[in-house]
ChimeraX commands (.cxc) that place a marker at each C-alpha (Angstrom):
marker #1 position 36.14,-29.27,35.68 radius 0.5
marker #1 position 34.39,-32.33,34.25 radius 0.5
marker #1 position 35.68,-34.72,31.64 radius 0.5
marker #1 position 33.41,-34.48,28.63 radius 0.5
marker #1 position 33.21,-38.05,27.41 radius 0.5
marker #1 position 31.30,-37.84,24.14 radius 0.5
marker #1 position 29.74,-41.01,22.83 radius 0.5
marker #1 position 30.29,-41.39,19.09 radius 0.5
marker #1 position 32.11,-44.16,17.28 radius 0.5
marker #1 position 33.20,-47.13,15.28 radius 0.5
marker #1 position 31.74,-50.29,16.55 radius 0.5
marker #1 position 30.71,-53.60,15.09 radius 0.5
marker #1 position 28.23,-51.96,12.69 radius 0.5
marker #1 position 30.54,-52.84,9.79 radius 0.5
marker #1 position 30.20,-56.54,10.52 radius 0.5
marker #1 position 28.02,-58.55,8.13 radius 0.5
marker #1 position 25.59,-59.60,10.87 radius 0.5
marker #1 position 24.66,-56.02,11.65 radius 0.5
marker #1 position 25.29,-54.45,8.29 radius 0.5
marker #1 position 22.74,-56.13,6.06 radius 0.5
marker #1 position 21.06,-52.79,5.36 radius 0.5
marker #1 position 24.39,-51.19,4.43 radius 0.5
marker #1 position 24.21,-48.77,7.38 radius 0.5
marker #1 position 27.40,-47.73,9.19 radius 0.5
marker #1 position 27.22,-45.31,12.13 radius 0.5
marker #1 position 29.76,-43.23,14.05 radius 0.5
marker #1 position 28.30,-44.23,17.41 radius 0.5
marker #1 position 28.07,-45.54,20.12 radius 0.5
marker #1 position 31.75,-45.42,21.16 radius 0.5
marker #1 position 34.32,-42.61,20.99 radius 0.5
marker #1 position 35.99,-43.35,17.65 radius 0.5
marker #1 position 34.80,-42.16,14.26 radius 0.5
marker #1 position 34.42,-44.93,11.68 radius 0.5
marker #1 position 36.38,-44.76,8.43 radius 0.5
marker #1 position 33.16,-45.11,6.38 radius 0.5
marker #1 position 31.10,-42.39,4.70 radius 0.5
marker #1 position 27.33,-42.58,4.20 radius 0.5
marker #1 position 27.42,-42.50,0.39 radius 0.5
marker #1 position 26.12,-40.13,-2.28 radius 0.5
marker #1 position 22.56,-38.95,-1.77 radius 0.5
marker #1 position 22.19,-40.48,1.70 radius 0.5
marker #1 position 21.04,-38.58,4.79 radius 0.5
marker #1 position 21.82,-40.18,8.13 radius 0.5
marker #1 position 20.72,-39.01,11.59 radius 0.5
marker #1 position 22.45,-40.38,14.69 radius 0.5
marker #1 position 21.52,-39.49,18.27 radius 0.5
marker #1 position 21.55,-40.70,21.85 radius 0.5
marker #1 position 21.68,-39.83,25.54 radius 0.5
marker #1 position 24.50,-40.41,28.02 radius 0.5
marker #1 position 24.32,-40.53,31.81 radius 0.5
marker #1 position 27.38,-40.44,34.02 radius 0.5
marker #1 position 28.94,-39.85,37.40 radius 0.5
marker #1 position 32.55,-38.86,37.93 radius 0.5
marker #1 position 34.81,-37.13,40.40 radius 0.5
marker #1 position 37.61,-34.64,39.90 radius 0.5
marker #1 position 39.46,-32.51,42.49 radius 0.5
marker #1 position 37.35,-34.00,45.28 radius 0.5
marker #1 position 34.02,-33.09,43.66 radius 0.5
marker #1 position 31.46,-35.65,42.54 radius 0.5
marker #1 position 29.38,-34.70,39.53 radius 0.5
marker #1 position 26.47,-36.41,37.80 radius 0.5
marker #1 position 25.69,-35.51,34.21 radius 0.5
marker #1 position 23.02,-36.03,31.58 radius 0.5
marker #1 position 23.86,-35.17,27.99 radius 0.5
marker #1 position 21.91,-35.52,24.75 radius 0.5
marker #1 position 20.68,-36.02,22.17 radius 0.5
marker #1 position 24.22,-35.94,20.70 radius 0.5
marker #1 position 22.87,-35.02,17.26 radius 0.5
marker #1 position 24.98,-36.00,14.25 radius 0.5
marker #1 position 23.59,-35.25,10.79 radius 0.5
marker #1 position 25.55,-36.80,7.91 radius 0.5
marker #1 position 24.90,-35.98,4.24 radius 0.5
marker #1 position 26.68,-37.92,1.51 radius 0.5
marker #1 position 27.79,-35.75,-1.40 radius 0.5
marker #1 position 29.87,-38.39,-3.21 radius 0.5
marker #1 position 31.16,-41.93,-2.78 radius 0.5
marker #1 position 34.05,-40.63,-0.66 radius 0.5
marker #1 position 32.82,-37.36,0.90 radius 0.5
marker #1 position 30.13,-36.47,3.42 radius 0.5
marker #1 position 29.12,-33.22,5.14 radius 0.5
marker #1 position 28.43,-33.21,8.89 radius 0.5
marker #1 position 26.62,-31.12,11.52 radius 0.5
marker #1 position 27.03,-32.25,15.11 radius 0.5
marker #1 position 27.09,-31.37,18.80 radius 0.5
marker #1 position 26.50,-32.81,22.25 radius 0.5
marker #1 position 23.09,-31.16,22.65 radius 0.5
marker #1 position 21.82,-30.14,26.09 radius 0.5
marker #1 position 24.05,-30.84,29.10 radius 0.5
marker #1 position 23.04,-30.91,32.76 radius 0.5
marker #1 position 25.69,-31.26,35.49 radius 0.5
marker #1 position 24.86,-31.55,39.17 radius 0.5
marker #1 position 27.27,-31.09,42.04 radius 0.5
marker #1 position 26.56,-30.74,45.74 radius 0.5
marker #1 position 24.25,-27.75,46.05 radius 0.5
marker #1 position 24.72,-26.70,42.44 radius 0.5
marker #1 position 23.30,-27.49,39.00 radius 0.5
marker #1 position 24.67,-26.21,35.69 radius 0.5
marker #1 position 22.62,-26.54,32.51 radius 0.5
marker #1 position 22.91,-25.35,28.97 radius 0.5
marker #1 position 23.21,-25.99,25.28 radius 0.5
marker #1 position 26.63,-26.99,23.96 radius 0.5
marker #1 position 28.23,-25.66,20.79 radius 0.5
marker #1 position 27.42,-27.16,17.40 radius 0.5
marker #1 position 30.03,-27.70,14.70 radius 0.5
marker #1 position 30.07,-28.25,10.95 radius 0.5
marker #1 position 32.58,-30.42,9.17 radius 0.5
marker #1 position 33.15,-33.19,6.73 radius 0.5
marker #1 position 34.62,-36.65,6.30 radius 0.5
marker #1 position 36.77,-37.80,3.37 radius 0.5
marker #1 position 37.45,-41.46,2.67 radius 0.5
marker #1 position 41.08,-41.33,1.56 radius 0.5
marker #1 position 41.44,-44.99,0.58 radius 0.5
marker #1 position 39.85,-48.41,0.93 radius 0.5
marker #1 position 41.48,-51.24,2.79 radius 0.5
marker #1 position 43.63,-53.76,0.94 radius 0.5
marker #1 position 45.38,-56.94,1.93 radius 0.5
marker #1 position 47.57,-55.17,4.47 radius 0.5
marker #1 position 46.32,-51.59,4.24 radius 0.5
marker #1 position 43.44,-50.41,6.49 radius 0.5
marker #1 position 40.53,-48.19,5.52 radius 0.5
marker #1 position 41.58,-44.58,6.14 radius 0.5
marker #1 position 39.45,-41.44,6.48 radius 0.5
marker #1 position 39.94,-37.87,7.68 radius 0.5
marker #1 position 37.29,-35.94,9.63 radius 0.5
marker #1 position 37.49,-32.16,10.05 radius 0.5
marker #1 position 35.28,-29.96,12.27 radius 0.5
marker #1 position 35.03,-26.23,13.00 radius 0.5
marker #1 position 32.73,-24.32,15.35 radius 0.5
marker #1 position 29.49,-23.06,13.84 radius 0.5
marker #1 position 26.77,-22.30,16.39 radius 0.5
marker #1 position 27.63,-21.13,19.89 radius 0.5
marker #1 position 25.87,-22.73,22.83 radius 0.5
marker #1 position 24.79,-21.38,26.21 radius 0.5
marker #1 position 27.11,-19.24,28.30 radius 0.5
marker #1 position 28.08,-22.14,30.56 radius 0.5
marker #1 position 29.37,-24.27,27.68 radius 0.5
marker #1 position 30.18,-21.93,24.79 radius 0.5
marker #1 position 33.72,-22.13,23.53 radius 0.5
marker #1 position 35.95,-19.10,23.81 radius 0.5
marker #1 position 36.68,-19.03,20.08 radius 0.5
marker #1 position 37.06,-21.09,16.93 radius 0.5
marker #1 position 38.42,-24.53,17.78 radius 0.5
marker #1 position 39.20,-26.56,14.65 radius 0.5
marker #1 position 39.63,-30.30,15.02 radius 0.5
marker #1 position 41.05,-33.06,12.82 radius 0.5
marker #1 position 40.47,-36.79,13.33 radius 0.5
marker #1 position 42.38,-39.56,11.55 radius 0.5
marker #1 position 40.43,-42.80,11.43 radius 0.5
marker #1 position 41.57,-46.29,10.44 radius 0.5
marker #1 position 39.72,-49.65,10.28 radius 0.5
marker #1 position 40.82,-53.13,9.25 radius 0.5
marker #1 position 39.06,-56.47,8.91 radius 0.5
marker #1 position 41.26,-59.17,10.44 radius 0.5
marker #1 position 40.81,-62.95,10.78 radius 0.5
marker #1 position 38.06,-64.58,12.86 radius 0.5
marker #1 position 35.51,-61.91,12.00 radius 0.5
marker #1 position 37.20,-59.18,14.06 radius 0.5
marker #1 position 37.23,-55.50,13.07 radius 0.5
marker #1 position 40.04,-53.33,14.48 radius 0.5
marker #1 position 39.75,-49.55,14.45 radius 0.5
marker #1 position 41.24,-46.46,15.97 radius 0.5
marker #1 position 41.43,-42.69,15.91 radius 0.5
marker #1 position 44.07,-40.05,16.47 radius 0.5
marker #1 position 42.54,-36.61,17.14 radius 0.5
marker #1 position 44.06,-33.14,17.22 radius 0.5
marker #1 position 42.21,-29.97,18.27 radius 0.5
marker #1 position 43.25,-26.35,18.69 radius 0.5
marker #1 position 41.51,-25.19,21.88 radius 0.5
marker #1 position 41.24,-21.72,23.40 radius 0.5
marker #1 position 41.94,-21.37,27.12 radius 0.5
marker #1 position 42.94,-18.73,29.64 radius 0.5
marker #1 position 46.57,-19.00,28.58 radius 0.5
marker #1 position 45.83,-18.88,24.85 radius 0.5
marker #1 position 45.62,-21.69,22.34 radius 0.5
marker #1 position 46.77,-25.21,23.12 radius 0.5
marker #1 position 47.00,-28.32,20.96 radius 0.5
marker #1 position 44.91,-31.07,22.51 radius 0.5
marker #1 position 45.30,-34.75,21.63 radius 0.5
marker #1 position 43.19,-37.88,21.99 radius 0.5
marker #1 position 43.46,-41.43,20.71 radius 0.5
marker #1 position 41.38,-44.59,20.77 radius 0.5
marker #1 position 41.47,-48.30,19.91 radius 0.5
marker #1 position 38.33,-50.35,19.19 radius 0.5
marker #1 position 37.73,-54.07,18.66 radius 0.5
marker #1 position 34.39,-55.19,17.17 radius 0.5
marker #1 position 32.86,-58.62,16.55 radius 0.5
marker #1 position 29.48,-60.18,15.70 radius 0.5
marker #1 position 27.70,-61.62,18.74 radius 0.5
marker #1 position 25.17,-63.83,16.96 radius 0.5
marker #1 position 22.01,-63.15,15.04 radius 0.5
marker #1 position 22.04,-59.48,14.07 radius 0.5
marker #1 position 23.70,-58.30,17.28 radius 0.5
marker #1 position 27.24,-56.91,17.22 radius 0.5
marker #1 position 29.48,-55.77,20.05 radius 0.5
marker #1 position 32.63,-53.77,20.69 radius 0.5
marker #1 position 35.15,-52.93,23.39 radius 0.5
marker #1 position 37.24,-49.80,23.34 radius 0.5
marker #1 position 39.84,-47.75,25.15 radius 0.5
marker #1 position 40.02,-43.97,24.79 radius 0.5
marker #1 position 42.48,-41.40,26.16 radius 0.5
marker #1 position 41.88,-37.65,26.13 radius 0.5
marker #1 position 44.06,-34.83,27.42 radius 0.5
marker #1 position 42.06,-32.80,29.96 radius 0.5
marker #1 position 44.41,-29.89,30.58 radius 0.5
marker #1 position 47.95,-29.21,31.76 radius 0.5
marker #1 position 47.02,-29.64,35.42 radius 0.5
marker #1 position 45.23,-32.99,35.08 radius 0.5
marker #1 position 47.04,-34.57,32.12 radius 0.5
marker #1 position 45.32,-37.45,30.33 radius 0.5
marker #1 position 42.11,-39.22,31.27 radius 0.5
marker #1 position 41.54,-42.77,30.04 radius 0.5
marker #1 position 38.28,-44.66,29.77 radius 0.5
marker #1 position 37.30,-48.19,28.75 radius 0.5
marker #1 position 33.86,-48.97,27.41 radius 0.5
marker #1 position 31.87,-51.59,25.56 radius 0.5
marker #1 position 28.48,-51.93,23.99 radius 0.5
marker #1 position 26.15,-53.52,21.48 radius 0.5
marker #1 position 24.36,-52.50,18.29 radius 0.5
marker #1 position 21.28,-53.97,16.64 radius 0.5
marker #1 position 19.61,-53.07,13.31 radius 0.5
marker #1 position 15.93,-52.15,13.16 radius 0.5
marker #1 position 14.88,-53.01,9.64 radius 0.5
marker #1 position 17.28,-52.08,6.86 radius 0.5
marker #1 position 17.89,-48.41,7.62 radius 0.5
marker #1 position 17.81,-47.93,11.38 radius 0.5
marker #1 position 19.85,-49.05,14.37 radius 0.5
marker #1 position 19.70,-48.98,18.17 radius 0.5
marker #1 position 22.71,-49.14,20.48 radius 0.5
marker #1 position 23.68,-49.23,24.15 radius 0.5
marker #1 position 27.01,-48.96,25.95 radius 0.5
marker #1 position 28.60,-48.67,29.38 radius 0.5
marker #1 position 32.07,-47.55,30.43 radius 0.5
marker #1 position 34.32,-46.44,33.23 radius 0.5
marker #1 position 37.17,-43.98,33.60 radius 0.5
marker #1 position 40.34,-45.66,34.80 radius 0.5
marker #1 position 42.85,-42.80,34.87 radius 0.5
marker #1 position 42.78,-39.03,35.29 radius 0.5
marker #1 position 39.81,-38.96,37.66 radius 0.5
marker #1 position 38.40,-41.23,40.31 radius 0.5
marker #1 position 37.16,-44.33,38.51 radius 0.5
marker #1 position 33.56,-43.54,37.65 radius 0.5
marker #1 position 30.92,-44.81,35.26 radius 0.5
marker #1 position 28.98,-43.63,32.24 radius 0.5
marker #1 position 26.30,-45.31,30.15 radius 0.5
marker #1 position 24.17,-44.43,27.17 radius 0.5
marker #1 position 21.62,-45.47,24.58 radius 0.5
marker #1 position 21.11,-44.30,21.03 radius 0.5
marker #1 position 19.15,-44.52,17.81 radius 0.5
marker #1 position 20.20,-43.92,14.20 radius 0.5
marker #1 position 18.19,-43.78,10.98 radius 0.5
marker #1 position 19.13,-43.46,7.31 radius 0.5
marker #1 position 17.17,-42.10,4.34 radius 0.5
marker #1 position 18.00,-41.83,0.67 radius 0.5
marker #1 position 17.41,-38.36,-0.78 radius 0.5
marker #1 position 17.96,-39.70,-4.30 radius 0.5
marker #1 position 16.19,-43.09,-4.28 radius 0.5
marker #1 position 16.93,-43.73,-7.96 radius 0.5
marker #1 position 20.69,-43.80,-7.32 radius 0.5
marker #1 position 22.36,-47.15,-6.52 radius 0.5
marker #1 position 24.02,-47.39,-3.06 radius 0.5
marker link #1:1,2 radius 0.2
marker link #1:2,3 radius 0.2
marker link #1:3,4 radius 0.2
marker link #1:4,5 radius 0.2
marker link #1:5,6 radius 0.2
marker link #1:6,7 radius 0.2
marker link #1:7,8 radius 0.2
marker link #1:8,9 radius 0.2
marker link #1:9,10 radius 0.2
marker link #1:10,11 radius 0.2
marker link #1:11,12 radius 0.2
marker link #1:12,13 radius 0.2
marker link #1:13,14 radius 0.2
marker link #1:14,15 radius 0.2
marker link #1:15,16 radius 0.2
marker link #1:16,17 radius 0.2
marker link #1:17,18 radius 0.2
marker link #1:18,19 radius 0.2
marker link #1:19,20 radius 0.2
marker link #1:20,21 radius 0.2
marker link #1:21,22 radius 0.2
marker link #1:22,23 radius 0.2
marker link #1:23,24 radius 0.2
marker link #1:24,25 radius 0.2
marker link #1:25,26 radius 0.2
marker link #1:26,27 radius 0.2
marker link #1:27,28 radius 0.2
marker link #1:28,29 radius 0.2
marker link #1:29,30 radius 0.2
marker link #1:30,31 radius 0.2
marker link #1:31,32 radius 0.2
marker link #1:32,33 radius 0.2
marker link #1:33,34 radius 0.2
marker link #1:34,35 radius 0.2
marker link #1:35,36 radius 0.2
marker link #1:36,37 radius 0.2
marker link #1:37,38 radius 0.2
marker link #1:38,39 radius 0.2
marker link #1:39,40 radius 0.2
marker link #1:40,41 radius 0.2
marker link #1:41,42 radius 0.2
marker link #1:42,43 radius 0.2
marker link #1:43,44 radius 0.2
marker link #1:44,45 radius 0.2
marker link #1:45,46 radius 0.2
marker link #1:46,47 radius 0.2
marker link #1:47,48 radius 0.2
marker link #1:48,49 radius 0.2
marker link #1:49,50 radius 0.2
marker link #1:50,51 radius 0.2
marker link #1:51,52 radius 0.2
marker link #1:52,53 radius 0.2
marker link #1:53,54 radius 0.2
marker link #1:54,55 radius 0.2
marker link #1:55,56 radius 0.2
marker link #1:56,57 radius 0.2
marker link #1:57,58 radius 0.2
marker link #1:58,59 radius 0.2
marker link #1:59,60 radius 0.2
marker link #1:60,61 radius 0.2
marker link #1:61,62 radius 0.2
marker link #1:62,63 radius 0.2
marker link #1:63,64 radius 0.2
marker link #1:64,65 radius 0.2
marker link #1:65,66 radius 0.2
marker link #1:66,67 radius 0.2
marker link #1:67,68 radius 0.2
marker link #1:68,69 radius 0.2
marker link #1:69,70 radius 0.2
marker link #1:70,71 radius 0.2
marker link #1:71,72 radius 0.2
marker link #1:72,73 radius 0.2
marker link #1:73,74 radius 0.2
marker link #1:74,75 radius 0.2
marker link #1:75,76 radius 0.2
marker link #1:76,77 radius 0.2
marker link #1:77,78 radius 0.2
marker link #1:78,79 radius 0.2
marker link #1:79,80 radius 0.2
marker link #1:80,81 radius 0.2
marker link #1:81,82 radius 0.2
marker link #1:82,83 radius 0.2
marker link #1:83,84 radius 0.2
marker link #1:84,85 radius 0.2
marker link #1:85,86 radius 0.2
marker link #1:86,87 radius 0.2
marker link #1:87,88 radius 0.2
marker link #1:88,89 radius 0.2
marker link #1:89,90 radius 0.2
marker link #1:90,91 radius 0.2
marker link #1:91,92 radius 0.2
marker link #1:92,93 radius 0.2
marker link #1:93,94 radius 0.2
marker link #1:94,95 radius 0.2
marker link #1:95,96 radius 0.2
marker link #1:96,97 radius 0.2
marker link #1:97,98 radius 0.2
marker link #1:98,99 radius 0.2
marker link #1:99,100 radius 0.2
marker link #1:100,101 radius 0.2
marker link #1:101,102 radius 0.2
marker link #1:102,103 radius 0.2
marker link #1:103,104 radius 0.2
marker link #1:104,105 radius 0.2
marker link #1:105,106 radius 0.2
marker link #1:106,107 radius 0.2
marker link #1:107,108 radius 0.2
marker link #1:108,109 radius 0.2
marker link #1:109,110 radius 0.2
marker link #1:110,111 radius 0.2
marker link #1:111,112 radius 0.2
marker link #1:112,113 radius 0.2
marker link #1:113,114 radius 0.2
marker link #1:114,115 radius 0.2
marker link #1:115,116 radius 0.2
marker link #1:116,117 radius 0.2
marker link #1:117,118 radius 0.2
marker link #1:118,119 radius 0.2
marker link #1:119,120 radius 0.2
marker link #1:120,121 radius 0.2
marker link #1:121,122 radius 0.2
marker link #1:122,123 radius 0.2
marker link #1:123,124 radius 0.2
marker link #1:124,125 radius 0.2
marker link #1:125,126 radius 0.2
marker link #1:126,127 radius 0.2
marker link #1:127,128 radius 0.2
marker link #1:128,129 radius 0.2
marker link #1:129,130 radius 0.2
marker link #1:130,131 radius 0.2
marker link #1:131,132 radius 0.2
marker link #1:132,133 radius 0.2
marker link #1:133,134 radius 0.2
marker link #1:134,135 radius 0.2
marker link #1:135,136 radius 0.2
marker link #1:136,137 radius 0.2
marker link #1:137,138 radius 0.2
marker link #1:138,139 radius 0.2
marker link #1:139,140 radius 0.2
marker link #1:140,141 radius 0.2
marker link #1:141,142 radius 0.2
marker link #1:142,143 radius 0.2
marker link #1:143,144 radius 0.2
marker link #1:144,145 radius 0.2
marker link #1:145,146 radius 0.2
marker link #1:146,147 radius 0.2
marker link #1:147,148 radius 0.2
marker link #1:148,149 radius 0.2
marker link #1:149,150 radius 0.2
marker link #1:150,151 radius 0.2
marker link #1:151,152 radius 0.2
marker link #1:152,153 radius 0.2
marker link #1:153,154 radius 0.2
marker link #1:154,155 radius 0.2
marker link #1:155,156 radius 0.2
marker link #1:156,157 radius 0.2
marker link #1:157,158 radius 0.2
marker link #1:158,159 radius 0.2
marker link #1:159,160 radius 0.2
marker link #1:160,161 radius 0.2
marker link #1:161,162 radius 0.2
marker link #1:162,163 radius 0.2
marker link #1:163,164 radius 0.2
marker link #1:164,165 radius 0.2
marker link #1:165,166 radius 0.2
marker link #1:166,167 radius 0.2
marker link #1:167,168 radius 0.2
marker link #1:168,169 radius 0.2
marker link #1:169,170 radius 0.2
marker link #1:170,171 radius 0.2
marker link #1:171,172 radius 0.2
marker link #1:172,173 radius 0.2
marker link #1:173,174 radius 0.2
marker link #1:174,175 radius 0.2
marker link #1:175,176 radius 0.2
marker link #1:176,177 radius 0.2
marker link #1:177,178 radius 0.2
marker link #1:178,179 radius 0.2
marker link #1:179,180 radius 0.2
marker link #1:180,181 radius 0.2
marker link #1:181,182 radius 0.2
marker link #1:182,183 radius 0.2
marker link #1:183,184 radius 0.2
marker link #1:184,185 radius 0.2
marker link #1:185,186 radius 0.2
marker link #1:186,187 radius 0.2
marker link #1:187,188 radius 0.2
marker link #1:188,189 radius 0.2
marker link #1:189,190 radius 0.2
marker link #1:190,191 radius 0.2
marker link #1:191,192 radius 0.2
marker link #1:192,193 radius 0.2
marker link #1:193,194 radius 0.2
marker link #1:194,195 radius 0.2
marker link #1:195,196 radius 0.2
marker link #1:196,197 radius 0.2
marker link #1:197,198 radius 0.2
marker link #1:198,199 radius 0.2
marker link #1:199,200 radius 0.2
marker link #1:200,201 radius 0.2
marker link #1:201,202 radius 0.2
marker link #1:202,203 radius 0.2
marker link #1:203,204 radius 0.2
marker link #1:204,205 radius 0.2
marker link #1:205,206 radius 0.2
marker link #1:206,207 radius 0.2
marker link #1:207,208 radius 0.2
marker link #1:208,209 radius 0.2
marker link #1:209,210 radius 0.2
marker link #1:210,211 radius 0.2
marker link #1:211,212 radius 0.2
marker link #1:212,213 radius 0.2
marker link #1:213,214 radius 0.2
marker link #1:214,215 radius 0.2
marker link #1:215,216 radius 0.2
marker link #1:216,217 radius 0.2
marker link #1:217,218 radius 0.2
marker link #1:218,219 radius 0.2
marker link #1:219,220 radius 0.2
marker link #1:220,221 radius 0.2
marker link #1:221,222 radius 0.2
marker link #1:222,223 radius 0.2
marker link #1:223,224 radius 0.2
marker link #1:224,225 radius 0.2
marker link #1:225,226 radius 0.2
marker link #1:226,227 radius 0.2
marker link #1:227,228 radius 0.2
marker link #1:228,229 radius 0.2
marker link #1:229,230 radius 0.2
marker link #1:230,231 radius 0.2
marker link #1:231,232 radius 0.2
marker link #1:232,233 radius 0.2
marker link #1:233,234 radius 0.2
marker link #1:234,235 radius 0.2
marker link #1:235,236 radius 0.2
marker link #1:236,237 radius 0.2
marker link #1:237,238 radius 0.2
marker link #1:238,239 radius 0.2
marker link #1:239,240 radius 0.2
marker link #1:240,241 radius 0.2
marker link #1:241,242 radius 0.2
marker link #1:242,243 radius 0.2
marker link #1:243,244 radius 0.2
marker link #1:244,245 radius 0.2
marker link #1:245,246 radius 0.2
marker link #1:246,247 radius 0.2
marker link #1:247,248 radius 0.2
marker link #1:248,249 radius 0.2
marker link #1:249,250 radius 0.2
marker link #1:250,251 radius 0.2
marker link #1:251,252 radius 0.2
marker link #1:252,253 radius 0.2
marker link #1:253,254 radius 0.2
marker link #1:254,255 radius 0.2
marker link #1:255,256 radius 0.2
marker link #1:256,257 radius 0.2
marker link #1:257,258 radius 0.2
marker link #1:258,259 radius 0.2
marker link #1:259,260 radius 0.2
view
């Protein structure tokens, strides 16, 4: 079994240095941001991740992408989403497994804006929609809920985190899987922003939790595009191994006469 680290997240995109075009993405880390794209906006986020990890004495290398995430703003507080990992290739000694992963549909609701002490808060919900290849298709419907918070704090720091719950189907029936993350973002100078993050995900009953730490940078390309890069390492639940990735996001208004 391989830990499926999926690279999507809050980062320092909310910071003024990187947010001049008003674009906020849900990559390149693990957490989902508490922002929505806005009414009439279409946003495409994608990237590729490369990794090597070991579990139960086996070493596996993986390539995953393009991690498509399509976000469509239907109001100031609600967006629709279509996402997946894309195509996954895993190589072990004498064996290679390839295939398309499942795709899911969902939405994000901005519940409230941050105040003096209150953080931004949003809820993300996903359900299975399109089944992938035999090697990676889920055994049934696996709904997921993510609770996302963000808060601007002194010295230009942005704190964020997620708490995720998913109902997964396994050989013994359904189980409730949990994951949580904490992210710290800050401007690096110019239009560069950076983040560091820790993320814990329950693998299964036999292996318990796996924990990873990662960090990366984001940089705008014009007013409505962004590139990113990150690197991380698992520190618990498997032999400490590495993963790295790069990504690109672009935003387009479908209703250019509306203010954003």
